[in-house]
N, C-alpha and C positions, 0 to 999 in steps of 0.2 A: 590571517584569520580565514577560516573556512566558512562559507555561507551555506547554511542548511535551509532547505525549503521546509517551511512549517505547514503542518496539516491545517492550520488556521487560515491559510490563503484560499478560502472557499471558492471564490469566483474563478480564479485562474486554474486551480487544480481540478475542479469538477469537469471543466472543458478538456483538460489535457490528460485525463486518466483513461486514455483509449488504447494503450498498449500494456502488455504484461510488465515490461520494464518500468513504465511510469507508475503502475499500480504498486509494484515491488518497492520502488524508491520511496513512494509516498507512505506506504505502510512501514517500511524500514525506518524512515525518519520519525514516525510516530512512536514506534517501539523503542528507538534509541533515546527519545526524550524521557522515557520512564514515567510520563504523565498519563495516568489512567483516563482522564477526560479527553486528552488529545488522541489517545489510542481509540477510544470509543467513537470520537468524532470522525477519525480517519476511516474506521471500519464502516461507518454509516455512509460516508462519501463514496467509498468503493462499492458499496451495495447498490448505489444508484448510477455508477459510472459505466461508460461503454466498455471499459476494459474488464469488467467483472467476468464476462464469458471466458476470456483468456485465463484469468486466475482460476476459475472453476475447472476448466479443462486441464490445466497444468497440475492442479491439486487432485484431480480425479473425483470431483464432486459435482452433483447436479446443480446447474446454474440457479434454478429457482429456489432450491433448498438453501444454497449458500447465500443468496440475496436476502431471503427471509431471516436467516440466522444473523447475518451481519447487521441488518437494519434493526432488528430487535435487540441486538446486543446479547443474544443467547447462543454462544458458541461453545460446543463441546471441546474437550481437550484434544481429541483426535482431529477434529476439524482445524483447530488452532495450530496444531503441530504440522498438519499438511500445508497450511498457508505459510507458516514460518519457513518450511523447507523451500517452498517456491520463492519466497522473498530472498532467501539466501542464494539460490541459484540464479536469479534473474535481476538482482539489484546491481546497479553500476558499481564498479570497484571503488569509486570515491564516495559512495553512499548518497550521491546527489541525484537529481532528476536527469534522465537521459537527454543528451544534447546540450547540457549546460556546461559552459567553460568554467573551470575553477582555477583560481590562482593557487599555486603551490609554492611553498618556500623550502629551499634546500639548505 
């Protein structure tokens, strides 16, 4: 069984969302869940995270504008697509958080 990190793990994730890879893994897990509430929560967590600057730079968006949009939950389609492209490029291959060991079955 694969262990996925849930965006609901507020305390540990807000501290660890300091790299682009961590942000990408966190948002990717939220999008994979398909749960709109989890996605909204994850976006708000990223808006307040140290790694937001990395996401903004990689997406080519002004950091302050991205933070405000994510925190308010008011994201345009162009912005969302830019974020999703960054997630796709920087997310670990196993979909988990960087540095986590995952057991795989063959």
